[in-house]
C-alpha positions in Angstrom: -62.3 -56.2 50.8 -58.8 -54.8 50.4 -57.4 -57.3 52.9 -58.5 -60.2 50.6 -56.1 -60.9 47.8 -57.6 -61.7 44.4 -55.8 -64.7 42.8 -56.5 -65.3 39.1 -55.7 -68.7 37.7 -56.3 -70.4 34.4 -56.5 -74.1 33.5 -57.9 -76.3 30.8 -59.7 -78.8 33.1 -60.8 -77.9 36.6 -61.7 -80.8 39.0 -63.7 -79.5 42.0 -63.5 -81.9 45.0 -61.0 -84.3 46.5 -63.0 -87.5 47.2 -62.9 -90.8 45.3 -64.5 -89.5 42.1 -62.1 -86.5 42.1 -59.1 -88.8 42.6 -60.3 -91.0 39.7 -60.7 -88.0 37.5 -57.2 -86.7 38.3 -55.5 -90.0 37.5 -57.4 -90.4 34.2 -57.2 -86.8 33.1 -53.5 -86.6 33.5 -53.1 -89.8 31.4 -55.0 -88.3 28.4 -53.7 -84.7 28.9 -50.0 -85.2 29.4 -49.0 -85.5 25.7 -51.6 -82.9 24.5 -50.4 -79.8 26.4 -53.6 -79.8 28.5 -53.4 -78.4 32.0 -55.4 -80.1 34.8 -56.0 -78.4 38.2 -57.8 -79.9 41.2 -59.3 -77.7 44.0 -60.5 -79.3 47.2 -62.3 -77.7 50.2 -60.4 -80.1 52.5 -57.2 -82.0 52.1 -57.2 -85.0 49.6 -55.7 -87.5 52.0 -58.8 -87.6 54.1 -61.3 -85.9 51.9 -64.8 -87.3 51.0 -66.9 -90.1 52.1 -64.0 -92.6 52.5 -62.2 -90.3 54.9 -62.3 -92.7 57.9 -61.7 -95.7 55.7 -63.8 -98.7 54.7 -63.8 -102.4 55.5 -65.1 -103.4 52.1 -65.2 -102.3 48.5 -68.9 -102.6 47.7 -68.7 -102.7 43.9 -66.6 -105.3 42.3 -67.9 -107.6 39.6 -65.1 -110.0 38.8 -65.9 -109.8 35.1 -64.4 -112.8 33.2 -63.3 -114.6 36.4 -64.8 -117.9 37.5 -67.9 -117.2 39.6 -67.8 -113.6 38.5 -70.6 -111.3 37.3 -71.4 -109.6 34.1 -72.2 -105.9 33.7 -75.7 -106.9 32.5 -76.2 -108.8 35.8 -75.1 -105.7 37.7 -77.7 -103.6 35.8 -80.4 -106.2 36.8 -79.4 -105.9 40.5 -79.3 -102.1 40.5 -82.5 -101.6 38.6 -84.5 -103.7 40.9 -82.9 -102.4 44.1 -83.9 -98.9 43.0 -87.5 -99.9 42.2 -87.0 -99.6 38.4 -86.0 -96.0 38.0 -82.4 -96.1 37.0 -80.2 -95.0 34.1 -79.2 -98.5 32.8 -76.7 -97.0 30.4 -74.8 -95.3 33.2 -74.9 -98.3 35.5 -73.7 -100.7 32.7 -70.8 -98.2 32.0 -69.7 -98.4 35.7 -70.1 -102.2 35.6 -67.8 -102.8 32.7 -65.0 -100.6 34.0 -65.1 -100.8 37.8 -62.9 -103.8 38.2 -60.0 -101.9 36.6 -60.2 -99.3 39.4 -60.1 -102.0 42.1 -57.1 -103.5 40.5 -55.4 -100.1 40.5 -56.1 -99.8 44.2 -54.4 -103.1 44.9 -51.5 -102.0 42.7 -51.1 -98.8 44.7 -51.0 -100.8 48.0 -54.5 -101.4 49.3 -54.6 -104.6 51.2 -57.4 -106.8 49.9 -58.4 -110.0 51.7 -57.4 -113.2 49.9 -58.3 -116.8 50.5 -55.9 -119.7 50.4 -56.1 -119.9 46.6 -55.3 -116.1 46.3 -58.9 -115.1 45.3 -60.6 -112.0 46.8 -62.7 -112.7 49.8 -66.3 -111.7 49.1 -68.5 -110.1 51.7 -71.5 -110.6 49.3 -72.0 -111.0 45.6 -70.7 -107.5 44.7 -68.5 -106.8 47.7 -64.9 -107.7 48.6 -63.3 -107.3 52.0 -60.3 -105.0 52.5 -58.1 -103.7 55.3 -59.2 -100.2 54.5 -58.4 -97.7 57.3 -55.9 -96.0 54.9 -58.0 -96.6 51.7 -58.5 -93.0 50.9 -54.9 -92.1 51.7 -53.7 -94.7 49.2 -56.0 -93.5 46.5 -55.3 -89.9 47.1 -51.5 -90.5 47.0 -51.9 -91.9 43.4 -53.9 -88.8 42.4 -51.4 -86.4 43.9 -48.5 -88.2 42.2 -50.3 -88.0 38.9 -51.1 -84.3 39.2 -48.1 -83.0 41.0 -48.7 -80.7 44.0 -48.3 -77.6 41.9 -51.6 -78.5 40.3 -53.6 -79.0 43.5 -55.2 -76.4 45.7 -56.3 -77.6 49.1 -58.4 -75.8 51.7 -60.0 -73.7 48.9 -63.8 -73.8 48.8 -65.3 -73.3 45.3 -68.8 -71.9 45.9 -70.0 -70.5 42.5 -69.6 -71.4 38.9 -69.1 -68.9 36.1 -70.7 -69.0 32.6 -69.1 -67.9 29.4 -69.9 -64.3 28.4 -69.9 -65.1 24.6 -71.1 -68.7 24.3 -74.6 -69.4 25.8 -75.0 -72.3 28.2 -71.2 -72.9 28.4 -69.1 -73.2 31.5 -66.1 -70.8 31.8 -64.8 -71.1 35.4 -65.4 -70.8 39.1 -64.8 -68.6 42.1 -64.1 -69.5 45.7 -62.0 -68.6 48.7 -59.3 -70.1 50.9 -60.6 -71.3 54.3 -57.1 -70.7 55.8 -55.9 -67.4 54.2 -57.3 -64.1 53.0 -57.4 -65.2 49.4 -60.2 -65.0 46.8 -59.8 -67.2 43.7 -61.1 -66.7 40.2 -60.3 -69.7 38.1 -60.9 -69.9 34.3 -61.5 -73.3 32.8 -62.5 -74.8 29.5 -64.2 -77.8 31.3 -65.1 -78.6 34.8 -65.8 -81.9 36.6 -68.0 -81.6 39.7 -66.9 -84.1 42.3 -68.2 -82.4 45.5 -70.0 -85.3 47.1 -73.6 -85.4 48.3 -75.4 -83.7 51.2 -75.9 -84.2 54.9 -77.5 -82.0 57.6 -80.3 -81.1 55.2 -82.6 -82.8 57.7 -82.4 -82.8 61.5 -80.1 -85.6 62.4 -81.0 -88.3 65.0 -77.8 -87.3 66.9 -78.5 -83.8 68.3 -76.9 -81.5 70.9 -73.3 -82.6 71.6 -73.7 -85.4 69.1 -74.9 -83.3 66.2 -71.7 -83.9 64.1 -72.2 -87.7 64.3 -73.9 -88.6 61.1 -73.5 -91.6 58.8 -72.5 -89.6 55.8 -69.7 -87.0 56.1 -71.0 -83.8 57.9 -68.9 -81.5 55.6 -70.8 -82.7 52.4 -73.3 -79.8 51.9 -74.9 -80.4 48.5 -72.4 -78.2 46.6 -72.7 -80.5 43.5 -76.4 -80.1 43.3 -76.5 -76.4 44.2 -73.8 -75.1 41.9 -75.0 -77.2 38.9 -78.6 -76.0 39.4 -77.6 -72.3 39.8 -76.1 -72.2 36.3 -79.2 -73.9 34.8 -78.0 -77.6 34.8 -80.8 -80.2 35.0 -81.1 -82.3 38.2 -82.7 -85.7 38.3 -84.2 -88.0 41.0 -83.7 -85.4 43.8 -86.5 -87.0 45.7 -84.4 -90.2 45.9 -82.9 -89.6 49.3 -81.2 -92.4 51.2 -82.2 -93.7 54.6 -79.5 -96.2 55.6 -80.2 -98.7 58.3 -77.2 -98.5 60.7 -76.1 -99.4 64.2 -77.9 -96.9 66.4 -76.1 -93.7 67.4 -72.7 -94.6 66.0 -74.0 -95.1 62.5 -71.8 -98.2 62.0 -72.6 -99.9 58.6 -74.5 -103.2 58.8 -73.3 -104.8 55.5 -70.5 -107.0 56.9 -72.9 -108.3 59.6 -75.6 -109.3 57.1 -73.3 -110.5 54.3 -70.1 -111.8 55.9 -71.3 -112.8 59.3 -74.7 -114.0 58.1 -76.4 -112.2 60.9 -80.2 -111.7 61.4 -82.0 -108.6 62.4 -85.0 -109.1 64.7 -87.5 -107.0 66.7 -87.4 -106.8 70.4 -89.3 -110.1 70.7 -86.9 -112.1 68.5 -89.1 -112.1 65.4 -87.4 -111.9 62.0 -89.4 -109.1 60.5 -88.0 -109.7 57.0 -89.9 -113.0 57.1 -93.0 -112.0 59.1 -93.7 -109.0 57.0 -93.4 -110.5 53.5 -97.0 -109.7 52.7 -96.6 -106.1 53.5 -94.2 -105.4 50.7 -96.3 -107.1 48.0 -98.0 -103.9 46.9 -94.6 -102.9 45.5 -94.4 -105.8 43.0 -92.7 -106.6 40.7 -89.8 -105.4 42.8 -90.8 -107.0 46.1 -90.2 -110.5 44.6 -86.7 -109.7 43.4 -83.8 -111.2 45.3 -82.3 -109.5 47.1 -85.3 -107.5 48.3 -84.8 -103.9 47.4 -83.2 -101.8 50.1 -86.1 -99.4 50.6 -88.5 -102.3 51.1 -86.3 -103.8 53.8 -86.3 -100.4 55.5 -90.1 -100.3 55.2 -90.4 -103.6 57.1 -88.2 -102.4 59.9 -90.0 -99.0 60.2 -93.3 -100.9 60.5 -91.8 -102.7 63.5 -90.9 -99.5 65.2 -94.1 -97.7 64.4 -96.1 -100.6 65.8 -94.1 -100.6 69.1 -92.0 -103.7 68.5 -88.7 -102.0 68.9 -85.9 -101.8 69.6 -84.7 -103.6 66.5 -81.5 -105.6 67.0 -78.6 -107.0 65.0 -78.1 -110.5 66.5 -74.3 -110.3 66.6 -74.0 -112.9 69.4 -76.0 -115.4 67.4 -74.1 -114.8 64.2 -70.7 -115.3 65.9 -71.8 -118.4 67.6 -73.2 -119.9 64.4 -70.0 -119.3 62.5 -67.9 -120.9 65.3 -70.3 -123.8 65.7 -68.5 -126.0 63.1 -65.6 -126.2 65.5 -67.7 -127.2 68.6 -66.2 -130.7 68.8 -62.7 -129.2 69.2 -62.8 -126.8 72.2 -59.4 -125.4 71.4 -60.3 -124.5 67.8 -63.8 -123.3 68.9 -62.2 -120.9 71.3 -59.7 -119.7 68.7 -62.4 -119.2 66.1 -64.6 -117.2 68.5 -61.6 -114.9 69.3 -60.9 -114.5 65.6 -64.6 -113.6 64.8 -64.7 -111.2 67.8 -61.6 -109.5 66.4 -63.1 -109.2 62.9 -66.3 -107.7 64.4 -64.4 -104.9 66.0 -62.1 -104.5 63.0 -65.2 -103.9 60.8 -65.8 -100.6 62.7 -62.1 -99.7 63.3 -61.6 -99.8 59.6 -64.3 -97.3 58.8 -66.5 -96.2 61.7 -64.3 -95.8 64.7 -67.1 -94.0 66.6 -69.2 -97.1 66.6 -66.4 -99.1 68.2 -66.1 -96.4 70.8 -69.9 -96.5 71.4 -69.7 -100.3 71.9 -67.0 -99.8 74.4 -68.8 -97.0 76.2 -72.1 -98.9 76.5 -70.4 -102.2 77.6 -71.5 -104.1 74.4 -69.5 -107.2 73.6 -70.8 -108.3 70.2 -70.1 -112.0 70.9 -72.3 -111.9 74.0 -75.2 -109.5 73.2 -77.2 -107.9 70.4 -76.7 -104.3 69.3 -79.5 -101.9 68.2 -80.0 -100.8 64.6 -82.1 -98.0 63.3 -83.1 -96.1 60.2 -81.1 -92.8 60.0 -82.1 -89.4 58.9 -82.3 -88.7 55.1 -79.1 -88.1 53.0 -78.6 -87.1 49.4 -76.1 -89.3 47.6 -75.9 -90.4 44.0 -73.5 -93.3 44.6 -75.1 -95.5 47.3 -78.6 -97.1 47.4 -80.1 -93.9 46.0 -79.5 -91.8 42.9 -79.9 -88.0 43.2 -77.7 -85.8 41.1 -77.3 -84.1 37.7 -78.9 -85.3 34.5 -75.9 -86.4 32.5 -75.1 -87.7 29.1 -74.4 -91.4 28.8 -71.9 -93.5 26.8 -72.2 -93.2 23.1 -72.3 -97.0 22.4 -75.0 -97.9 25.0 -77.2 -94.8 25.7 -80.3 -94.2 23.6 -80.6 -90.8 21.9 -82.8 -89.5 24.8 -79.9 -90.1 27.2 -76.9 -88.7 25.4 -75.8 -85.4 23.9 -72.8 -83.2 23.0 -72.3 -79.5 22.7 -75.7 -77.7 22.7 -77.4 -81.1 22.6 -75.7 -82.3 19.4 -75.8 -86.1 19.2 -73.2 -86.5 16.5 -70.3 -86.1 19.1 -71.4 -86.9 22.6 -69.6 -86.5 25.9 -70.1 -89.1 28.6 -71.1 -87.7 32.0 -71.6 -84.1 30.7 -74.4 -82.3 32.3 -76.9 -80.2 30.3 -74.4 -77.3 30.6 -71.7 -77.4 27.9 -68.3 -78.3 29.4 -69.7 -79.1 32.9 -69.3 -82.7 33.9 -70.4 -84.6 37.0 -69.2 -87.8 38.7 -69.7 -89.8 41.9 -72.5 -88.4 44.1 -72.9 -85.6 41.6 -74.1 -87.7 38.7 -77.7 -88.8 39.1 -79.7 -91.8 38.0 -77.1 -94.5 38.7 -76.9 -95.9 42.2 -74.6 -98.5 43.7 -71.3 -97.0 42.6 -69.9 -96.8 46.1 -66.2 -96.0 46.4 -64.8 -98.0 43.5 -67.6 -97.0 41.1 -67.3 -93.3 42.0 -63.5 -93.5 41.3 -64.4 -95.2 38.0 -67.0 -92.6 37.1 -64.4 -89.9 37.8 -62.2 -91.6 35.3 -65.0 -91.9 32.7 -65.9 -88.2 33.1 -62.2 -87.1 32.9 -61.6 -88.9 29.6 -64.7 -87.3 28.1 -63.8 -83.9 29.5 -60.4 -84.1 27.8 -62.1 -85.0 24.5 -64.4 -82.0 25.0 -61.5 -79.7 25.5 -59.8 -80.9 22.4 -62.9 -80.3 20.4 -63.8 -76.9 22.0 -60.5 -75.4 22.8 -61.6 -71.7 22.9 -60.4 -69.5 25.8 -63.1 -69.0 28.4 -64.7 -65.5 28.2 -65.0 -64.1 31.7 -65.6 -60.5 32.5 -62.9 -59.8 35.2 -64.5 -56.4 35.9 -67.0 -58.4 37.9 -64.3 -59.8 40.2 -64.9 -57.3 42.9 -68.7 -58.0 42.7 -68.1 -61.7 43.1 -65.7 -61.1 46.0 -68.1 -58.9 47.8 -70.8 -61.5 47.4 -68.6 -64.3 48.8 -67.3 -62.3 51.8 -70.6 -60.6 52.6 -71.3 -62.8 55.7 -68.1 -61.4 57.3 -69.2 -57.8 56.6 -72.8 -58.5 57.8 -71.4 -59.8 61.1 -68.9 -56.9 61.6 -71.6 -54.3 61.0 -74.1 -55.8 63.4 -72.1 -57.4 66.1 -72.0 -54.5 68.6 -75.7 -54.2 68.8 -76.3 -57.1 71.2 -74.5 -58.3 74.4 -74.0 -61.9 73.0 -73.1 -62.5 69.3 -75.1 -65.6 68.7 -78.5 -63.9 68.7 -78.8 -60.6 66.8 -81.5 -58.9 64.8 -79.0 -58.0 62.1 -77.7 -61.4 61.2 -78.1 -65.1 61.7 -75.1 -67.3 62.4 -74.6 -70.5 60.3 -75.4 -72.9 63.2 -78.7 -71.2 63.9 -79.5 -71.1 60.2 -78.8 -74.8 60.0 -81.2 -75.5 62.9 -84.0 -73.7 61.1 -83.4 -75.6 57.9 -83.3 -78.9 59.7 -86.6 -78.2 61.5 -88.4 -77.2 58.3 -87.2 -80.3 56.4 -87.8 -82.7 59.2 -91.3 -81.6 60.0 -92.6 -80.8 56.5 -90.6 -83.0 54.1 -90.7 -86.4 55.8 -87.9 -86.5 58.4 -87.3 -88.9 61.2 -89.9 -87.3 63.6 -92.6 -88.0 61.0 -91.4 -91.4 60.1 -90.4 -90.2 56.6 -93.9 -89.3 55.6 -95.3 -86.1 54.0 -98.1 -84.9 51.7 -99.0 -82.1 49.3 -100.2 -79.7 52.0 -97.2 -80.3 54.2 -94.8 -79.8 51.3 -96.5 -76.6 50.2 -96.2 -75.2 53.8 -92.5 -76.4 53.9 -91.9 -74.5 50.7 -93.4 -71.4 52.2 -91.0 -71.6 55.1 -88.0 -72.3 52.8 -88.9 -69.1 50.9 -88.7 -67.2 54.2 -85.4 -68.9 55.1 -84.1 -67.9 51.6 -84.9 -64.3 52.4 -83.1 -64.6 55.7 -80.1 -66.2 54.0 -79.2 -62.7 52.8 -78.4 -62.0 56.5 -76.1 -64.9 57.1 -73.2 -63.7 59.3 -69.7 -65.2 59.8 -67.2 -64.4 62.6 -64.2 -65.9 60.8 -63.2 -67.8 57.7 -64.3 -71.1 59.2 -67.8 -69.7 59.7 -67.7 -68.2 56.3 -67.2 -71.8 55.0 -70.2 -72.9 57.1 -72.3 -70.0 55.7 -71.6 -71.1 52.1 -72.2 -74.7 52.9 -75.7 -73.6 54.2 -76.4 -71.7 51.0 -75.7 -74.9 49.1 -77.8 -76.9 51.5 -80.7 -74.5 51.0 -80.6 -75.0 47.3 -80.4 -78.8 47.7 -83.3 -78.7 50.2 -85.5 -76.8 47.7 -84.7 -79.1 44.8 -85.6 -82.1 47.0 -88.9 -80.6 48.2 -89.9 -79.7 44.6 -89.1 -83.2 43.4 -91.0 -84.9 46.2 -94.0 -82.6 45.5 -93.8 -83.5 41.8 -93.6 -87.3 42.1 -97.2 -88.3 43.0 -96.6 -91.8 44.3 -94.7 -93.7 47.0 -92.0 -95.5 45.0 -89.5 -95.7 47.8 -91.3 -96.8 51.0 -88.7 -96.9 53.8 -87.0 -93.8 52.3 -90.0 -91.6 51.7 -93.8 -91.9 52.0 -96.3 -89.7 50.2 -99.3 -90.3 52.5 -101.6 -88.8 49.9 -100.2 -91.2 47.2 -99.5 -94.4 49.0 -98.9 -96.8 46.2 -96.7 -97.5 43.3 -97.9 -96.0 39.9 -96.0 -97.7 37.2 -98.2 -96.3 34.4 -97.5 -92.6 35.2 -94.3 -92.6 37.2 -91.9 -95.2 35.8 -89.9 -92.1 34.9 -87.1 -89.8 35.9 -88.1 -86.6 37.6 -86.2 -83.7 36.1 -85.8 -80.2 37.5 -84.2 -77.1 36.0 -83.7 -73.8 37.7 -83.9 -71.0 35.1 -81.2 -68.4 36.0 -82.9 -65.7 33.9 -86.4 -66.0 35.4 -85.6 -67.4 38.9 -88.2 -70.1 38.3 -88.0 -73.9 38.7 -89.2 -76.0 35.8 -90.3 -79.7 36.4 -90.6 -82.5 33.9 -90.1 -86.2 33.6 -88.3 -88.5 31.2 -89.5 -92.1 30.6 -87.3 -95.0 31.9 -86.0 -96.9 28.9 -85.5 -100.6 29.8 -82.3 -101.1 27.7 -81.5 -104.6 29.0 -85.1 -105.8 29.6 -84.6 -106.3 33.4 -87.5 -104.3 35.0 -89.7 -106.8 36.8 -87.3 -109.7 36.1 -87.4 -112.2 38.9 
C-alpha cells in the first residue's frame, strides 16, 4: 500500500459525478456559496466534457414546458402526463418541482451556446408536446463548460472514482465524507464534506445485454454507469424507492438509436412484419391496465407490452416505417417535382442527423447494413433492462420534496424534523440526490436532471448554513479504507502465478468474468430478455440464492491494473443495485409495468394494495434489508384522469 499516496481533502459541499445533474448542481451551488465562504468540490470518475448519459450528444431536449408561452404547458399538466405514463406511482411533488423550474435550465443552455431549432417566427421547434429539437452533438460539452467556469478547475477532480461514503463518528445518520481512488495515478482520496450530492447516474450491465461478444459495450444507456448512486446510498442506510421500476426502451435494433424523433417529428408508424399497426390491433390487450390504458398518450410500458406480444407470437421483426414517414412528409410537394426532390433530400438529411447528433453507432449500423431510411424500414426492438431515475422509469433514493408542495409524508429535515426541510435530501442527514439518483420522479431527462441538480444544490447550501459543524472522521481508519479499495490488486498479485493464463484462476475472479455471472443470474431469474422480462416468486428466490453466492465470491475480485480496479468497484456497485432490484421485484406482488416487467404469478394490476411506493433500507448494523411501502398521495387529482 505504500506506493499509493493518501490525499486528504476537505470541502463544505461535495458533488459526486459529472453528468447533467452534477453540472446543474455545480452552477447553482457556486451561485449560493460564493458570498458565504462555502467551498464546493466536484469529483468525477470520468471527464466532465463527455461524462454521463449525454456524452455522445442528443438531438432533442425531452423536457421543456414553455410555461407562460402561447401554446405552452403548465406544471400541473406535466404532472398529469408523468403520473399516467408511470401507471400512477409517482412523486407528484417532485415532478411538479421539476416542471416549474425546467424551462430556466433550457434557457441557460441556449444562453451558453446550445443551438436550438427555431421556426420562421423564432419559436422553438417541437418534436412532441414536451420535446424541442436541438443540434446537440456538443450539448454536454457546452453544459460542462458552464459548470467548469463556475467552479474553477481547482475545485474539480477528474478521473477519480468515489466508491464509498463515510458517516460522521459523532452524529448518528449524518454524512461526513467519501473515499475513492484515481483511475490514472497511484492516489487514494479521503474527502471530508458537510454535505454531499449524489449525481452518479443510473445502471447498465446489470442484466445480460442483447449485444454480446464483440458488441457487449453497445448498450442504449452509458456502459460506465454502474449503479453507484443506488449502492453507496444504500450502504450507509439511505432508503431506496421503486427499484423494481427498471426501464426497457424500444430502440432501433442493435445500434440502440432512439425512436422519439421518428414517432413524434417524422410521424412514423411501427408495424409488425406483416404491416399491421400493433398499437391499433392490440388495443383490447392493454385494457386490464385501466385507468391508465385509456390515457393519451398510452403509457410507455403498455406500448412496449403490445410490441412484445407481437414478437412472442411470431409476428416479428417489428419495423419503424421510415420510408413511409419520409414519403408522407414530402407528399405535400408532389405537384412540384423540384420541391419534392428537395424536400426528400432534406428529410433524408434530418433522418441521419438524428443519429449523428446522439447515437453515431446507429448511423454506422445503417451504413453497414445498406439501410437507406427513405427507401426501406428499419428494425426496432425492446432492449435489456436499465436502472434510471430520469427517463420513463423512476428508480432511486427516497428523497424529501419541496416544502410548499410536498405533504408531510414526503418531506423532512435533519433527523426527520419537518420544521426546516431540505429538498432532495435522502433519509441520511446531509446526503442529497439528483438526476438518476433521485427516485419516484420520472421524465426529467437531460434538462430536468440539470434542473434537479440545481434544486438539490440550493437545498444543500441551506443545509450547510444550518449545520455548519466540521465532519467527524476517524483518520486512523484511512489505511483500512485504502486496503479495502486496493484489495483486488493485491488479490490478483498474490494468485496470478498459480495458473498459466490469468483470466481463469481459483484464487480470484476478474471483473469481466464476474460481470458475466451477474448478467446470467439477473437475465434468467429476474426477468431479462431471454425470458421476455417475466419472473415469479420461485425464480426470484433462486436468483437471490445465486446472488448471495456471487456476493461471497466478490471478496475474491481481482484486478491487474487501475483500469480493472475501476471495473471491479463498478461491479461491487452493480451487485448492490442488482440485489436491491430483486428484493423490490419480489416485494411488489403485481404486474404494474407490463412491457418492463411481468410477475407471472401476479399478472394483473392491484390498485387496492399496490398503488404505493416500494421502499427498501439496508441496515448497516445488522446487514439485513427492510422492505415497506408508502401510499401514493394524489396531490393534483390526476390519477385515472382521461
